[in-house]
mmCIF file of the N, C-alpha and C atoms, coordinates in Angstrom:
data_MODEL
# 
_entry.id   MODEL 
# 
loop_
_atom_site.group_PDB 
_atom_site.id 
_atom_site.type_symbol 
_atom_site.label_atom_id 
_atom_site.label_alt_id 
_atom_site.label_comp_id 
_atom_site.label_asym_id 
_atom_site.label_entity_id 
_atom_site.label_seq_id 
_atom_site.pdbx_PDB_ins_code 
_atom_site.Cartn_x 
_atom_site.Cartn_y 
_atom_site.Cartn_z 
_atom_site.occupancy 
_atom_site.B_iso_or_equiv 
_atom_site.pdbx_formal_charge 
_atom_site.auth_seq_id 
_atom_site.auth_comp_id 
_atom_site.auth_asym_id 
_atom_site.auth_atom_id 
_atom_site.pdbx_PDB_model_num 
ATOM 1   N N  . UNK A 1 1  ? 127.216 72.480 92.568  1.00 0.00 ? 1  UNK A N  1 
ATOM 2   C CA . UNK A 1 1  ? 127.182 73.130 93.846  1.00 0.00 ? 1  UNK A CA 1 
ATOM 3   C C  . UNK A 1 1  ? 127.018 74.625 93.601  1.00 0.00 ? 1  UNK A C  1 
ATOM 4   N N  . UNK A 1 2  ? 126.105 75.238 94.289  1.00 0.00 ? 2  UNK A N  1 
ATOM 5   C CA . UNK A 1 2  ? 125.842 76.655 94.084  1.00 0.00 ? 2  UNK A CA 1 
ATOM 6   C C  . UNK A 1 2  ? 126.935 77.506 94.725  1.00 0.00 ? 2  UNK A C  1 
ATOM 7   N N  . UNK A 1 3  ? 126.952 78.777 94.361  1.00 0.00 ? 3  UNK A N  1 
ATOM 8   C CA . UNK A 1 3  ? 127.931 79.702 94.926  1.00 0.00 ? 3  UNK A CA 1 
ATOM 9   C C  . UNK A 1 3  ? 127.801 79.777 96.440  1.00 0.00 ? 3  UNK A C  1 
ATOM 10  N N  . UNK A 1 4  ? 126.555 79.822 96.929  1.00 0.00 ? 4  UNK A N  1 
ATOM 11  C CA . UNK A 1 4  ? 126.322 79.933 98.365  1.00 0.00 ? 4  UNK A CA 1 
ATOM 12  C C  . UNK A 1 4  ? 126.845 78.698 99.105  1.00 0.00 ? 4  UNK A C  1 
ATOM 13  N N  . UNK A 1 5  ? 126.621 77.539 98.526  1.00 0.00 ? 5  UNK A N  1 
ATOM 14  C CA . UNK A 1 5  ? 127.087 76.299 99.165  1.00 0.00 ? 5  UNK A CA 1 
ATOM 15  C C  . UNK A 1 5  ? 128.597 76.217 99.181  1.00 0.00 ? 5  UNK A C  1 
ATOM 16  N N  . UNK A 1 6  ? 129.241 76.592 98.086  1.00 0.00 ? 6  UNK A N  1 
ATOM 17  C CA . UNK A 1 6  ? 130.699 76.522 98.065  1.00 0.00 ? 6  UNK A CA 1 
ATOM 18  C C  . UNK A 1 6  ? 131.297 77.559 99.013  1.00 0.00 ? 6  UNK A C  1 
ATOM 19  N N  . UNK A 1 7  ? 130.677 78.741 99.114  1.00 0.00 ? 7  UNK A N  1 
ATOM 20  C CA . UNK A 1 7  ? 131.153 79.744 100.072 1.00 0.00 ? 7  UNK A CA 1 
ATOM 21  C C  . UNK A 1 7  ? 130.964 79.257 101.501 1.00 0.00 ? 7  UNK A C  1 
ATOM 22  N N  . UNK A 1 8  ? 129.822 78.641 101.783 1.00 0.00 ? 8  UNK A N  1 
ATOM 23  C CA . UNK A 1 8  ? 129.561 78.132 103.130 1.00 0.00 ? 8  UNK A CA 1 
ATOM 24  C C  . UNK A 1 8  ? 130.516 77.003 103.486 1.00 0.00 ? 8  UNK A C  1 
ATOM 25  N N  . UNK A 1 9  ? 130.764 76.113 102.542 1.00 0.00 ? 9  UNK A N  1 
ATOM 26  C CA . UNK A 1 9  ? 131.684 75.006 102.791 1.00 0.00 ? 9  UNK A CA 1 
ATOM 27  C C  . UNK A 1 9  ? 133.101 75.522 102.992 1.00 0.00 ? 9  UNK A C  1 
ATOM 28  N N  . UNK A 1 10 ? 133.527 76.477 102.172 1.00 0.00 ? 10 UNK A N  1 
ATOM 29  C CA . UNK A 1 10 ? 134.860 77.059 102.324 1.00 0.00 ? 10 UNK A CA 1 
ATOM 30  C C  . UNK A 1 10 ? 134.987 77.777 103.668 1.00 0.00 ? 10 UNK A C  1 
ATOM 31  N N  . UNK A 1 11 ? 133.940 78.483 104.074 1.00 0.00 ? 11 UNK A N  1 
ATOM 32  C CA . UNK A 1 11 ? 133.966 79.172 105.371 1.00 0.00 ? 11 UNK A CA 1 
ATOM 33  C C  . UNK A 1 11 ? 134.080 78.173 106.519 1.00 0.00 ? 11 UNK A C  1 
ATOM 34  N N  . UNK A 1 12 ? 133.362 77.073 106.427 1.00 0.00 ? 12 UNK A N  1 
ATOM 35  C CA . UNK A 1 12 ? 133.424 76.055 107.478 1.00 0.00 ? 12 UNK A CA 1 
ATOM 36  C C  . UNK A 1 12 ? 134.802 75.389 107.508 1.00 0.00 ? 12 UNK A C  1 
ATOM 37  N N  . UNK A 1 13 ? 135.374 75.132 106.361 1.00 0.00 ? 13 UNK A N  1 
ATOM 38  C CA . UNK A 1 13 ? 136.722 74.553 106.313 1.00 0.00 ? 13 UNK A CA 1 
ATOM 39  C C  . UNK A 1 13 ? 137.741 75.518 106.914 1.00 0.00 ? 13 UNK A C  1 
ATOM 40  N N  . UNK A 1 14 ? 137.598 76.817 106.614 1.00 0.00 ? 14 UNK A N  1 
ATOM 41  C CA . UNK A 1 14 ? 138.504 77.804 107.204 1.00 0.00 ? 14 UNK A CA 1 
ATOM 42  C C  . UNK A 1 14 ? 138.314 77.879 108.711 1.00 0.00 ? 14 UNK A C  1 
ATOM 43  N N  . UNK A 1 15 ? 137.087 77.839 109.171 1.00 0.00 ? 15 UNK A N  1 
ATOM 44  C CA . UNK A 1 15 ? 136.803 77.914 110.607 1.00 0.00 ? 15 UNK A CA 1 
ATOM 45  C C  . UNK A 1 15 ? 137.458 76.760 111.352 1.00 0.00 ? 15 UNK A C  1 
ATOM 46  N N  . UNK A 1 16 ? 137.497 75.615 110.734 1.00 0.00 ? 16 UNK A N  1 
ATOM 47  C CA . UNK A 1 16 ? 138.096 74.435 111.365 1.00 0.00 ? 16 UNK A CA 1 
ATOM 48  C C  . UNK A 1 16 ? 139.598 74.313 111.097 1.00 0.00 ? 16 UNK A C  1 
ATOM 49  N N  . UNK A 1 17 ? 140.153 75.260 110.355 1.00 0.00 ? 17 UNK A N  1 
ATOM 50  C CA . UNK A 1 17 ? 141.580 75.228 110.049 1.00 0.00 ? 17 UNK A CA 1 
ATOM 51  C C  . UNK A 1 17 ? 141.950 74.211 108.989 1.00 0.00 ? 17 UNK A C  1 
ATOM 52  N N  . UNK A 1 18 ? 140.997 73.842 108.146 1.00 0.00 ? 18 UNK A N  1 
ATOM 53  C CA . UNK A 1 18 ? 141.225 72.809 107.138 1.00 0.00 ? 18 UNK A CA 1 
ATOM 54  C C  . UNK A 1 18 ? 141.214 73.344 105.704 1.00 0.00 ? 18 UNK A C  1 
ATOM 55  N N  . UNK A 1 19 ? 141.255 74.659 105.550 1.00 0.00 ? 19 UNK A N  1 
ATOM 56  C CA . UNK A 1 19 ? 141.156 75.232 104.207 1.00 0.00 ? 19 UNK A CA 1 
ATOM 57  C C  . UNK A 1 19 ? 142.344 74.833 103.336 1.00 0.00 ? 19 UNK A C  1 
ATOM 58  N N  . UNK A 1 20 ? 143.542 74.947 103.867 1.00 0.00 ? 20 UNK A N  1 
ATOM 59  C CA . UNK A 1 20 ? 144.731 74.610 103.075 1.00 0.00 ? 20 UNK A CA 1 
ATOM 60  C C  . UNK A 1 20 ? 144.791 73.122 102.746 1.00 0.00 ? 20 UNK A C  1 
ATOM 61  N N  . UNK A 1 21 ? 144.599 72.216 103.740 1.00 0.00 ? 21 UNK A N  1 
ATOM 62  C CA . UNK A 1 21 ? 144.599 70.790 103.378 1.00 0.00 ? 21 UNK A CA 1 
ATOM 63  C C  . UNK A 1 21 ? 143.493 70.428 102.383 1.00 0.00 ? 21 UNK A C  1 
ATOM 64  N N  . UNK A 1 22 ? 142.318 71.038 102.538 1.00 0.00 ? 22 UNK A N  1 
ATOM 65  C CA . UNK A 1 22 ? 141.222 70.755 101.603 1.00 0.00 ? 22 UNK A CA 1 
ATOM 66  C C  . UNK A 1 22 ? 141.570 71.242 100.203 1.00 0.00 ? 22 UNK A C  1 
ATOM 67  N N  . UNK A 1 23 ? 142.157 72.429 100.120 1.00 0.00 ? 23 UNK A N  1 
ATOM 68  C CA . UNK A 1 23 ? 142.558 72.969 98.817  1.00 0.00 ? 23 UNK A CA 1 
ATOM 69  C C  . UNK A 1 23 ? 143.559 72.047 98.139  1.00 0.00 ? 23 UNK A C  1 
ATOM 70  N N  . UNK A 1 24 ? 144.578 71.616 98.885  1.00 0.00 ? 24 UNK A N  1 
ATOM 71  C CA . UNK A 1 24 ? 145.594 70.725 98.314  1.00 0.00 ? 24 UNK A CA 1 
ATOM 72  C C  . UNK A 1 24 ? 145.002 69.390 97.894  1.00 0.00 ? 24 UNK A C  1 
ATOM 73  N N  . UNK A 1 25 ? 144.114 68.849 98.707  1.00 0.00 ? 25 UNK A N  1 
ATOM 74  C CA . UNK A 1 25 ? 143.475 67.582 98.391  1.00 0.00 ? 25 UNK A CA 1 
ATOM 75  C C  . UNK A 1 25 ? 142.601 67.701 97.138  1.00 0.00 ? 25 UNK A C  1 
ATOM 76  N N  . UNK A 1 26 ? 141.815 68.765 97.050  1.00 0.00 ? 26 UNK A N  1 
ATOM 77  C CA . UNK A 1 26 ? 140.958 68.961 95.880  1.00 0.00 ? 26 UNK A CA 1 
ATOM 78  C C  . UNK A 1 26 ? 141.783 69.162 94.611  1.00 0.00 ? 26 UNK A C  1 
ATOM 79  N N  . UNK A 1 27 ? 142.838 69.955 94.709  1.00 0.00 ? 27 UNK A N  1 
ATOM 80  C CA . UNK A 1 27 ? 143.705 70.173 93.543  1.00 0.00 ? 27 UNK A CA 1 
ATOM 81  C C  . UNK A 1 27 ? 144.377 68.883 93.102  1.00 0.00 ? 27 UNK A C  1 
ATOM 82  N N  . UNK A 1 28 ? 144.851 68.103 94.056  1.00 0.00 ? 28 UNK A N  1 
ATOM 83  C CA . UNK A 1 28 ? 145.555 66.865 93.721  1.00 0.00 ? 28 UNK A CA 1 
ATOM 84  C C  . UNK A 1 28 ? 144.636 65.833 93.083  1.00 0.00 ? 28 UNK A C  1 
ATOM 85  N N  . UNK A 1 29 ? 143.372 65.857 93.455  1.00 0.00 ? 29 UNK A N  1 
ATOM 86  C CA . UNK A 1 29 ? 142.436 64.851 92.956  1.00 0.00 ? 29 UNK A CA 1 
ATOM 87  C C  . UNK A 1 29 ? 141.537 65.350 91.830  1.00 0.00 ? 29 UNK A C  1 
ATOM 88  N N  . UNK A 1 30 ? 141.830 66.533 91.314  1.00 0.00 ? 30 UNK A N  1 
ATOM 89  C CA . UNK A 1 30 ? 141.015 67.082 90.221  1.00 0.00 ? 30 UNK A CA 1 
ATOM 90  C C  . UNK A 1 30 ? 140.912 66.112 89.035  1.00 0.00 ? 30 UNK A C  1 
ATOM 91  N N  . UNK A 1 31 ? 142.007 65.470 88.592  1.00 0.00 ? 31 UNK A N  1 
ATOM 92  C CA . UNK A 1 31 ? 141.881 64.542 87.451  1.00 0.00 ? 31 UNK A CA 1 
ATOM 93  C C  . UNK A 1 31 ? 141.035 63.308 87.784  1.00 0.00 ? 31 UNK A C  1 
ATOM 94  N N  . UNK A 1 32 ? 140.910 62.977 89.051  1.00 0.00 ? 32 UNK A N  1 
ATOM 95  C CA . UNK A 1 32 ? 140.153 61.793 89.450  1.00 0.00 ? 32 UNK A CA 1 
ATOM 96  C C  . UNK A 1 32 ? 138.683 62.094 89.760  1.00 0.00 ? 32 UNK A C  1 
ATOM 97  N N  . UNK A 1 33 ? 138.262 63.359 89.657  1.00 0.00 ? 33 UNK A N  1 
ATOM 98  C CA . UNK A 1 33 ? 136.905 63.748 90.028  1.00 0.00 ? 33 UNK A CA 1 
ATOM 99  C C  . UNK A 1 33 ? 135.828 62.906 89.346  1.00 0.00 ? 33 UNK A C  1 
ATOM 100 N N  . UNK A 1 34 ? 135.896 62.654 88.039  1.00 0.00 ? 34 UNK A N  1 
ATOM 101 C CA . UNK A 1 34 ? 134.857 61.817 87.425  1.00 0.00 ? 34 UNK A CA 1 
ATOM 102 C C  . UNK A 1 34 ? 134.831 60.400 87.988  1.00 0.00 ? 34 UNK A C  1 
ATOM 103 N N  . UNK A 1 35 ? 135.993 59.838 88.238  1.00 0.00 ? 35 UNK A N  1 
ATOM 104 C CA . UNK A 1 35 ? 136.071 58.503 88.814  1.00 0.00 ? 35 UNK A CA 1 
ATOM 105 C C  . UNK A 1 35 ? 135.519 58.492 90.248  1.00 0.00 ? 35 UNK A C  1 
ATOM 106 N N  . UNK A 1 36 ? 135.843 59.528 91.027  1.00 0.00 ? 36 UNK A N  1 
ATOM 107 C CA . UNK A 1 36 ? 135.326 59.633 92.397  1.00 0.00 ? 36 UNK A CA 1 
ATOM 108 C C  . UNK A 1 36 ? 133.808 59.776 92.407  1.00 0.00 ? 36 UNK A C  1 
ATOM 109 N N  . UNK A 1 37 ? 133.274 60.513 91.434  1.00 0.00 ? 37 UNK A N  1 
ATOM 110 C CA . UNK A 1 37 ? 131.825 60.674 91.343  1.00 0.00 ? 37 UNK A CA 1 
ATOM 111 C C  . UNK A 1 37 ? 131.156 59.324 91.078  1.00 0.00 ? 37 UNK A C  1 
ATOM 112 N N  . UNK A 1 38 ? 131.715 58.553 90.162  1.00 0.00 ? 38 UNK A N  1 
ATOM 113 C CA . UNK A 1 38 ? 131.156 57.229 89.874  1.00 0.00 ? 38 UNK A CA 1 
ATOM 114 C C  . UNK A 1 38 ? 131.313 56.284 91.052  1.00 0.00 ? 38 UNK A C  1 
ATOM 115 N N  . UNK A 1 39 ? 132.451 56.359 91.725  1.00 0.00 ? 39 UNK A N  1 
ATOM 116 C CA . UNK A 1 39 ? 132.689 55.491 92.882  1.00 0.00 ? 39 UNK A CA 1 
ATOM 117 C C  . UNK A 1 39 ? 131.726 55.823 94.022  1.00 0.00 ? 39 UNK A C  1 
ATOM 118 N N  . UNK A 1 40 ? 131.485 57.110 94.251  1.00 0.00 ? 40 UNK A N  1 
ATOM 119 C CA . UNK A 1 40 ? 130.552 57.471 95.327  1.00 0.00 ? 40 UNK A CA 1 
ATOM 120 C C  . UNK A 1 40 ? 129.126 57.048 94.985  1.00 0.00 ? 40 UNK A C  1 
ATOM 121 N N  . UNK A 1 41 ? 128.768 57.105 93.717  1.00 0.00 ? 41 UNK A N  1 
ATOM 122 C CA . UNK A 1 41 ? 127.451 56.635 93.306  1.00 0.00 ? 41 UNK A CA 1 
ATOM 123 C C  . UNK A 1 41 ? 127.332 55.127 93.506  1.00 0.00 ? 41 UNK A C  1 
ATOM 124 N N  . UNK A 1 42 ? 128.356 54.402 93.120  1.00 0.00 ? 42 UNK A N  1 
ATOM 125 C CA . UNK A 1 42 ? 128.363 52.947 93.256  1.00 0.00 ? 42 UNK A CA 1 
ATOM 126 C C  . UNK A 1 42 ? 128.346 52.522 94.726  1.00 0.00 ? 42 UNK A C  1 
ATOM 127 N N  . UNK A 1 43 ? 129.104 53.234 95.556  1.00 0.00 ? 43 UNK A N  1 
ATOM 128 C CA . UNK A 1 43 ? 129.229 52.857 96.968  1.00 0.00 ? 43 UNK A CA 1 
ATOM 129 C C  . UNK A 1 43 ? 128.189 53.507 97.876  1.00 0.00 ? 43 UNK A C  1 
ATOM 130 N N  . UNK A 1 44 ? 127.334 54.350 97.333  1.00 0.00 ? 44 UNK A N  1 
ATOM 131 C CA . UNK A 1 44 ? 126.371 55.072 98.174  1.00 0.00 ? 44 UNK A CA 1 
ATOM 132 C C  . UNK A 1 44 ? 125.484 54.160 99.030  1.00 0.00 ? 44 UNK A C  1 
ATOM 133 N N  . UNK A 1 45 ? 125.035 53.001 98.557  1.00 0.00 ? 45 UNK A N  1 
ATOM 134 C CA . UNK A 1 45 ? 124.245 52.154 99.462  1.00 0.00 ? 45 UNK A CA 1 
ATOM 135 C C  . UNK A 1 45 ? 125.040 51.677 100.686 1.00 0.00 ? 45 UNK A C  1 
ATOM 136 N N  . UNK A 1 46 ? 126.331 51.537 100.523 1.00 0.00 ? 46 UNK A N  1 
ATOM 137 C CA . UNK A 1 46 ? 127.160 51.084 101.640 1.00 0.00 ? 46 UNK A CA 1 
ATOM 138 C C  . UNK A 1 46 ? 127.545 52.212 102.598 1.00 0.00 ? 46 UNK A C  1 
ATOM 139 N N  . UNK A 1 47 ? 127.770 53.409 102.049 1.00 0.00 ? 47 UNK A N  1 
ATOM 140 C CA . UNK A 1 47 ? 128.224 54.503 102.908 1.00 0.00 ? 47 UNK A CA 1 
ATOM 141 C C  . UNK A 1 47 ? 127.088 55.409 103.379 1.00 0.00 ? 47 UNK A C  1 
ATOM 142 N N  . UNK A 1 48 ? 125.882 55.213 102.869 1.00 0.00 ? 48 UNK A N  1 
ATOM 143 C CA . UNK A 1 48 ? 124.743 56.026 103.314 1.00 0.00 ? 48 UNK A CA 1 
ATOM 144 C C  . UNK A 1 48 ? 124.511 55.915 104.818 1.00 0.00 ? 48 UNK A C  1 
ATOM 145 N N  . UNK A 1 49 ? 124.650 54.723 105.444 1.00 0.00 ? 49 UNK A N  1 
ATOM 146 C CA . UNK A 1 49 ? 124.473 54.679 106.904 1.00 0.00 ? 49 UNK A CA 1 
ATOM 147 C C  . UNK A 1 49 ? 125.486 55.536 107.667 1.00 0.00 ? 49 UNK A C  1 
ATOM 148 N N  . UNK A 1 50 ? 126.659 55.738 107.100 1.00 0.00 ? 50 UNK A N  1 
ATOM 149 C CA . UNK A 1 50 ? 127.671 56.562 107.763 1.00 0.00 ? 50 UNK A CA 1 
ATOM 150 C C  . UNK A 1 50 ? 127.428 58.053 107.574 1.00 0.00 ? 50 UNK A C  1 
ATOM 151 N N  . UNK A 1 51 ? 127.058 58.444 106.366 1.00 0.00 ? 51 UNK A N  1 
ATOM 152 C CA . UNK A 1 51 ? 126.921 59.853 106.028 1.00 0.00 ? 51 UNK A CA 1 
ATOM 153 C C  . UNK A 1 51 ? 125.479 60.349 106.026 1.00 0.00 ? 51 UNK A C  1 
ATOM 154 N N  . UNK A 1 52 ? 124.514 59.460 105.985 1.00 0.00 ? 52 UNK A N  1 
ATOM 155 C CA . UNK A 1 52 ? 123.107 59.869 105.943 1.00 0.00 ? 52 UNK A CA 1 
ATOM 156 C C  . UNK A 1 52 ? 122.799 60.637 104.673 1.00 0.00 ? 52 UNK A C  1 
ATOM 157 N N  . UNK A 1 53 ? 122.018 61.696 104.823 1.00 0.00 ? 53 UNK A N  1 
ATOM 158 C CA . UNK A 1 53 ? 121.618 62.479 103.651 1.00 0.00 ? 53 UNK A CA 1 
ATOM 159 C C  . UNK A 1 53 ? 122.762 63.327 103.104 1.00 0.00 ? 53 UNK A C  1 
ATOM 160 N N  . UNK A 1 54 ? 123.855 63.451 103.855 1.00 0.00 ? 54 UNK A N  1 
ATOM 161 C CA . UNK A 1 54 ? 125.004 64.228 103.366 1.00 0.00 ? 54 UNK A CA 1 
ATOM 162 C C  . UNK A 1 54 ? 125.619 63.597 102.130 1.00 0.00 ? 54 UNK A C  1 
ATOM 163 N N  . UNK A 1 55 ? 125.422 62.305 101.931 1.00 0.00 ? 55 UNK A N  1 
ATOM 164 C CA . UNK A 1 55 ? 125.992 61.647 100.753 1.00 0.00 ? 55 UNK A CA 1 
ATOM 165 C C  . UNK A 1 55 ? 125.418 62.248 99.468  1.00 0.00 ? 55 UNK A C  1 
ATOM 166 N N  . UNK A 1 56 ? 124.172 62.710 99.514  1.00 0.00 ? 56 UNK A N  1 
ATOM 167 C CA . UNK A 1 56 ? 123.569 63.348 98.341  1.00 0.00 ? 56 UNK A CA 1 
ATOM 168 C C  . UNK A 1 56 ? 124.290 64.644 97.994  1.00 0.00 ? 56 UNK A C  1 
ATOM 169 N N  . UNK A 1 57 ? 124.658 65.423 99.004  1.00 0.00 ? 57 UNK A N  1 
ATOM 170 C CA . UNK A 1 57 ? 125.385 66.675 98.764  1.00 0.00 ? 57 UNK A CA 1 
ATOM 171 C C  . UNK A 1 57 ? 126.799 66.396 98.264  1.00 0.00 ? 57 UNK A C  1 
ATOM 172 N N  . UNK A 1 58 ? 127.417 65.356 98.796  1.00 0.00 ? 58 UNK A N  1 
ATOM 173 C CA . UNK A 1 58 ? 128.753 64.981 98.340  1.00 0.00 ? 58 UNK A CA 1 
ATOM 174 C C  . UNK A 1 58 ? 128.694 64.547 96.882  1.00 0.00 ? 58 UNK A C  1 
ATOM 175 N N  . UNK A 1 59 ? 127.689 63.730 96.561  1.00 0.00 ? 59 UNK A N  1 
ATOM 176 C CA . UNK A 1 59 ? 127.517 63.268 95.182  1.00 0.00 ? 59 UNK A CA 1 
ATOM 177 C C  . UNK A 1 59 ? 127.272 64.446 94.244  1.00 0.00 ? 59 UNK A C  1 
ATOM 178 N N  . UNK A 1 60 ? 126.467 65.392 94.667  1.00 0.00 ? 60 UNK A N  1 
ATOM 179 C CA . UNK A 1 60 ? 126.182 66.571 93.849  1.00 0.00 ? 60 UNK A CA 1 
ATOM 180 C C  . UNK A 1 60 ? 127.455 67.374 93.597  1.00 0.00 ? 60 UNK A C  1 
ATOM 181 N N  . UNK A 1 61 ? 128.277 67.523 94.627  1.00 0.00 ? 61 UNK A N  1 
ATOM 182 C CA . UNK A 1 61 ? 129.527 68.279 94.471  1.00 0.00 ? 61 UNK A CA 1 
ATOM 183 C C  . UNK A 1 61 ? 130.485 67.575 93.528  1.00 0.00 ? 61 UNK A C  1 
ATOM 184 N N  . UNK A 1 62 ? 130.532 66.264 93.578  1.00 0.00 ? 62 UNK A N  1 
ATOM 185 C CA . UNK A 1 62 ? 131.438 65.518 92.703  1.00 0.00 ? 62 UNK A CA 1 
ATOM 186 C C  . UNK A 1 62 ? 130.929 65.450 91.274  1.00 0.00 ? 62 UNK A C  1 
ATOM 187 N N  . UNK A 1 63 ? 129.630 65.533 91.082  1.00 0.00 ? 63 UNK A N  1 
ATOM 188 C CA . UNK A 1 63 ? 129.055 65.435 89.740  1.00 0.00 ? 63 UNK A CA 1 
ATOM 189 C C  . UNK A 1 63 ? 129.300 66.674 88.888  1.00 0.00 ? 63 UNK A C  1 
ATOM 190 N N  . UNK A 1 64 ? 129.463 67.812 89.511  1.00 0.00 ? 64 UNK A N  1 
ATOM 191 C CA . UNK A 1 64 ? 129.548 69.066 88.776  1.00 0.00 ? 64 UNK A CA 1 
ATOM 192 C C  . UNK A 1 64 ? 130.988 69.570 88.693  1.00 0.00 ? 64 UNK A C  1 
ATOM 193 N N  . UNK A 1 65 ? 131.488 69.738 87.483  1.00 0.00 ? 65 UNK A N  1 
ATOM 194 C CA . UNK A 1 65 ? 132.815 70.326 87.310  1.00 0.00 ? 65 UNK A CA 1 
ATOM 195 C C  . UNK A 1 65 ? 132.846 71.751 87.847  1.00 0.00 ? 65 UNK A C  1 
ATOM 196 N N  . UNK A 1 66 ? 131.803 72.515 87.549  1.00 0.00 ? 66 UNK A N  1 
ATOM 197 C CA . UNK A 1 66 ? 131.765 73.913 87.974  1.00 0.00 ? 66 UNK A CA 1 
ATOM 198 C C  . UNK A 1 66 ? 131.764 74.049 89.492  1.00 0.00 ? 66 UNK A C  1 
ATOM 199 N N  . UNK A 1 67 ? 131.001 73.218 90.175  1.00 0.00 ? 67 UNK A N  1 
ATOM 200 C CA . UNK A 1 67 ? 130.949 73.283 91.627  1.00 0.00 ? 67 UNK A CA 1 
ATOM 201 C C  . UNK A 1 67 ? 132.283 72.931 92.255  1.00 0.00 ? 67 UNK A C  1 
ATOM 202 N N  . UNK A 1 68 ? 132.923 71.932 91.723  1.00 0.00 ? 68 UNK A N  1 
ATOM 203 C CA . UNK A 1 68 ? 134.233 71.501 92.216  1.00 0.00 ? 68 UNK A CA 1 
ATOM 204 C C  . UNK A 1 68 ? 135.245 72.628 92.026  1.00 0.00 ? 68 UNK A C  1 
ATOM 205 N N  . UNK A 1 69 ? 135.249 73.210 90.830  1.00 0.00 ? 69 UNK A N  1 
ATOM 206 C CA . UNK A 1 69 ? 136.171 74.310 90.535  1.00 0.00 ? 69 UNK A CA 1 
ATOM 207 C C  . UNK A 1 69 ? 135.838 75.552 91.357  1.00 0.00 ? 69 UNK A C  1 
ATOM 208 N N  . UNK A 1 70 ? 134.559 75.795 91.576  1.00 0.00 ? 70 UNK A N  1 
ATOM 209 C CA . UNK A 1 70 ? 134.129 76.948 92.369  1.00 0.00 ? 70 UNK A CA 1 
ATOM 210 C C  . UNK A 1 70 ? 134.636 76.832 93.807  1.00 0.00 ? 70 UNK A C  1 
ATOM 211 N N  . UNK A 1 71 ? 134.548 75.638 94.369  1.00 0.00 ? 71 UNK A N  1 
ATOM 212 C CA . UNK A 1 71 ? 135.030 75.422 95.732  1.00 0.00 ? 71 UNK A CA 1 
ATOM 213 C C  . UNK A 1 71 ? 136.544 75.618 95.797  1.00 0.00 ? 71 UNK A C  1 
ATOM 214 N N  . UNK A 1 72 ? 137.264 75.102 94.825  1.00 0.00 ? 72 UNK A N  1 
ATOM 215 C CA . UNK A 1 72 ? 138.718 75.285 94.795  1.00 0.00 ? 72 UNK A CA 1 
ATOM 216 C C  . UNK A 1 72 ? 139.070 76.768 94.706  1.00 0.00 ? 72 UNK A C  1 
ATOM 217 N N  . UNK A 1 73 ? 138.398 77.495 93.826  1.00 0.00 ? 73 UNK A N  1 
ATOM 218 C CA . UNK A 1 73 ? 138.714 78.923 93.683  1.00 0.00 ? 73 UNK A CA 1 
ATOM 219 C C  . UNK A 1 73 ? 138.325 79.705 94.931  1.00 0.00 ? 73 UNK A C  1 
ATOM 220 N N  . UNK A 1 74 ? 137.256 79.322 95.600  1.00 0.00 ? 74 UNK A N  1 
ATOM 221 C CA . UNK A 1 74 ? 136.848 79.981 96.837  1.00 0.00 ? 74 UNK A CA 1 
ATOM 222 C C  . UNK A 1 74 ? 137.895 79.752 97.936  1.00 0.00 ? 74 UNK A C  1 
ATOM 223 N N  . UNK A 1 75 ? 138.391 78.541 98.037  1.00 0.00 ? 75 UNK A N  1 
ATOM 224 C CA . UNK A 1 75 ? 139.435 78.254 99.020  1.00 0.00 ? 75 UNK A CA 1 
ATOM 225 C C  . UNK A 1 75 ? 140.731 78.985 98.676  1.00 0.00 ? 75 UNK A C  1 
ATOM 226 N N  . UNK A 1 76 ? 141.052 79.044 97.409  1.00 0.00 ? 76 UNK A N  1 
ATOM 227 C CA . UNK A 1 76 ? 142.273 79.709 96.968  1.00 0.00 ? 76 UNK A CA 1 
ATOM 228 C C  . UNK A 1 76 ? 142.186 81.211 97.204  1.00 0.00 ? 76 UNK A C  1 
ATOM 229 N N  . UNK A 1 77 ? 141.046 81.781 96.896  1.00 0.00 ? 77 UNK A N  1 
ATOM 230 C CA . UNK A 1 77 ? 140.860 83.229 97.026  1.00 0.00 ? 77 UNK A CA 1 
ATOM 231 C C  . UNK A 1 77 ? 140.952 83.663 98.475  1.00 0.00 ? 77 UNK A C  1 
ATOM 232 N N  . UNK A 1 78 ? 140.419 82.879 99.364  1.00 0.00 ? 78 UNK A N  1 
ATOM 233 C CA . UNK A 1 78 ? 140.383 83.248 100.771 1.00 0.00 ? 78 UNK A CA 1 
ATOM 234 C C  . UNK A 1 78 ? 141.650 82.883 101.524 1.00 0.00 ? 78 UNK A C  1 
ATOM 235 N N  . UNK A 1 79 ? 142.596 82.202 100.885 1.00 0.00 ? 79 UNK A N  1 
ATOM 236 C CA . UNK A 1 79 ? 143.827 81.822 101.548 1.00 0.00 ? 79 UNK A CA 1 
ATOM 237 C C  . UNK A 1 79 ? 144.802 82.986 101.647 1.00 0.00 ? 79 UNK A C  1 
ATOM 238 N N  . UNK A 1 80 ? 144.567 84.068 100.931 1.00 0.00 ? 80 UNK A N  1 
ATOM 239 C CA . UNK A 1 80 ? 145.443 85.220 100.976 1.00 0.00 ? 80 UNK A CA 1 
ATOM 240 C C  . UNK A 1 80 ? 145.435 85.811 102.390 1.00 0.00 ? 80 UNK A C  1 
ATOM 241 N N  . UNK A 1 81 ? 146.583 85.876 103.094 1.00 0.00 ? 81 UNK A N  1 
ATOM 242 C CA . UNK A 1 81 ? 146.607 86.300 104.485 1.00 0.00 ? 81 UNK A CA 1 
ATOM 243 C C  . UNK A 1 81 ? 146.346 87.773 104.705 1.00 0.00 ? 81 UNK A C  1 
ATOM 244 N N  . UNK A 1 82 ? 146.259 88.559 103.654 1.00 0.00 ? 82 UNK A N  1 
ATOM 245 C CA . UNK A 1 82 ? 146.033 90.003 103.835 1.00 0.00 ? 82 UNK A CA 1 
ATOM 246 C C  . UNK A 1 82 ? 144.632 90.309 104.168 1.00 0.00 ? 82 UNK A C  1 
# 
């Protein structure tokens, strides 16, 4: 996931008031990221009707360690109330 995409996703999560829950969820599931990436690839034919082309972006985010970590750090950095 590129810097721009992780910043945009973090901004959208903050706009919806979901930055903190998303941060906690991502941190808690960090050890499972490789398994989640494989599971989303395996289940993509079944969940594609629900998510459409967004499943490709989700798969891309789960495939990259750097993108996953970048999103976590972006959410963490912007959580500072000052």
